[in-house]
N, C-alpha and C positions, 0 to 999 in steps of 0.2 A: 980503144982510143979514148983518152980523157978529154972532155970538153973544157975549153978555157973558162975560167971563173969570171963571171960578170962582176965588174967593179960596182960597188954600191948596192948589191942585191939585198944584203941584210937590212940596211935602212929602209929600203922599199918594202920588204916583208914586214918589218916592224910597224911601218906606217899602215900597211893593210890590216894587220892584226889590231892596231890601235883604233883604226876606223871601224872595223867590225865590232869591237867592244863598245865603241861609242854608239853605234846604231842599236846594238842590243840594249844598252842602258836607256836610250831614248824610247825604244819600243816598250821596255818594261815600265818606264815612267808613264808613257801614254796609256798603257793598259790600267795602271793603278788609278790614274785620274779619270779615265773613261768608265771604269767598272761601276761606280755608283750611278752614273748617268744611264748606262745601259740597263742596270738593275731597275732603276726607276721607270724607264720606258717599258720594260717587259712586265713589271708589276701592274702598270696601268692597263695592260691588255689582259689581265687575269680577272677571274670572277672574285667577288669579295671573299668567298669561302677559301678559294685557292691561295689568295694573297696572304692569308693568315695560317695556312696549313703548316704543320710540323711533321717531318723536316721540310724546310722551304724548297721549292723547286725553282730552277733558273728559267726554264722556258715554260710558257703557259701551256697547260694540257689542252685548253680550248681557247683560242684567241677570241676575245669579245671586246666590244667598245661600249659595254653597258655603263662603265664608270664615266665615260665622256658624256653619254646620254643623261646620266643622273646629274652630272655637273651642269649640263645645259638646262635641265628641268628644275634645278634647285631654287630658281626664282629669287624671291625677297630674302630667303634664309641665307643664301650664298650667291649674291649677284656678281658672278665671276666676270661677266663682260663689263659691268660697271667698274669693278676693281681694276680690270685690265686698262680701261680708258683712263681711270685716275692715275695709274702707274705711268702710262705713256705721257700724259700731260705733265705730271710731276717730273719725270725724268728729262723731258725736253726742256722744260722751264729751268730746271736745276742746271743742266749743262750750259744753257745760254748765259745764265747768271754767273756761273763759274768762269766762263770765258771772258765775260764783260768785266769782271772784277780782277781776275788774275793777270790778264794781258797787260793792262796799264801798269800795275804794280811790278810785274816782272820786268817790263821794259825800263822802268825807272831804276830798279835795282841793278840792271845789267848795263845801262848806258849813262845814266845821269849821275853827277857828282853833287852830293849835298851833305851837310853836317849831320852826323849820326847815322850815316848809311850803313856802316858795319854793325852798329847796334841794332838797327831795324832788321837787317838780314839775320843777325843772331837770334833776335826775338821770334822772327818767322820760323827759323829752323827749330827753335826750342819747342814751339807748339806741336811739332811732330812727335815729340817724346811724351806728350801728355795724353793719357788715355781719353778717347773721345767721350766716354761716359761722364767724365768730370765736368764737361761743358753743358750737360743736359739741364741741371737746375737753373743755371744762369740764362741759358737760351729760353727755357720755359717761362721764366719770369719776364723776360723781354717781350716774348710773343704775347703773353697774357696782358701786359701793360699796353701793348699796341692794339689789343682787341682782335688779334688774328687767330685765336684758337678755333679749331674745327674748320680751317679754310686752307686753300692752296698756298697762299703766301707763308703760312706757318710751316708748311711742309718743305718749301724750297729755299726760302731766304736765309735762315740761319746757317744751314750747311753749305751755303754758297761761298762762305769765306774759307777758301781752300789754300792752306799753306803749301800743300803738295803741288797744287796747280801753279802757284807763284814760283816755287823753286824749279819745277819742271820746265816752265817756259823761260825762266831766267837762264837756265843752262843752254837752251836752244838759242836764245837771243845773243848770248856771249859768242857764239860761233857765227853769227850773222855778219856778212861783209860790211865793214864800216864805210867802204868807198861809196856804196849806194846811198847810205844815209848822208854822207858828206856832200855828195853831188846834189841831193835833194835840198839840203840846207843852203848850198850856194845859190840855188834857184829861188830861195826865199821861203821855203817850207818851214813851218813851225814843228816843234817836237811832236805835237799831236797829229799833224798832217803826215809827218814821216812815219809815225806808227801806223796810222790808218791806211795810207795809200801805198807805202813801200814795204814795211815790215810784215804786217799782218797778211797781205795777199801772198807773200812769199813764204809764209810760215804755216801753210795749210796742213802739212803732215803732223806738226806738233800740235796744232789746234784740234785736228781730228782725233789724235791720240788722247788728248786731255778730255775732249768731249765724250769719247767712248768710255773712258775710265769713270767720268762723272756720271754717265748714264748707268753704268754697272753699279756704282756705289749707291746711287739713289734707288735703283730698282731692287737691290737686295737689302736695303735698310729696313730693319724690322722694329727697332726700339723707338726711334724718334716718332714715327707715325702713330704708335699707340699712346705716346705721351700727349700729342696735340690734336688727335682726331677722335671724336666720340661717336659720331654718327656712323653706323656700320656701312652705309652706302658710300661714304666718303673715304673709306679705307683704300689702301693700295693692295696689290696682290700679296706681298709677303705677309703682312699681318692678317689679311683677309683669309688666306688659305689656312691659317691656324684655326679659324673658326670651324673648319671642316672636321676637326678632331673633337669627338664627343668626350664627355667627362668620364664615362665608364668603358666605352669601347670605341675603337677607331676603324673606319673603313679605309684600310691602307691603299686599296686600289683606287678609291676616289681621291685620296690625298696625292697619290702618285700622278693621277690624271691631271689634277690641278697644277702640280709642279711642272709637268710637261707643257701645259698651256702657258705657264709663266716663263718657261725657258725659251720657247720658240721665238718670241719677238726679240729678246736680247741676243739670241744666237744669230738672228738675221741681221741685226745692227752690226755685230762684230764681223760677220762675213762680208757685209757691204763695205765696211771701212777697214778691212784687214790690210789692204795695200798701204793705206795711209798710216796705219798703226805701226807696221813694220818699218816703214821709211822714217817715221817720226822718232821711234825708239833708236834706230840706227844713227840718225843725225843728231840726237841729243847726247852729246859727249859728256865728259867729266870736267870740261874746262871750267875753271873757277878762279 
């Protein structure tokens, strides 16, 4: 006896195959992205000799934390805890400055009408296509003329002018309900009060996303700190860990341990703000 053919079974099967292929592709990408991180973590648990053995081994033959102990004992030669504190201060200050400068500019470009608005928007957009390294000489001359060299302001103020932050928040503000702003304006609120009391409190996902991205950018910045910081104790983690590499030989287990220490805080920040980041990216559409 033949069973009746179920209508629409082929599309369902194709959908299942497509979904399986999508999951397989995502798992493959996840493995590709996580492989260096896993390799770094495993290398930090090897002895210095095993970390440089040929052929290399994936799993440590003997798990040891002597690289972390050496990192803690490095003292003045490699003040990792001091670099970690400098990185935290720099990343937090940088994120706050980016939010403080990008939010008003983004709101003005999203809601206010003024002469030259399109030209300003085009200029902000154009700066995204300029390689950041081209801004280094000009930023260095400005910082030097202000007497900020070898200080925290030199590290956080120039990179705070974020064109990406302005455009990112502008896209979010374009989708913000105008009715709320108009109701506040009818109650006598000024533009600044509307921004501060209405728009920003309801824009936490976008602000959190931009803050996390700013922290990541500052945390991983290597070039700008070595331009403006000269005292080794004032370095951040990225350039500081480079000092762990000797001229003729490198203790890769020690370097991997330093990289793990540098990764833990930034990973904790991302996990803590993950819900806001996903919501912020989802709500920041392409409306323009």
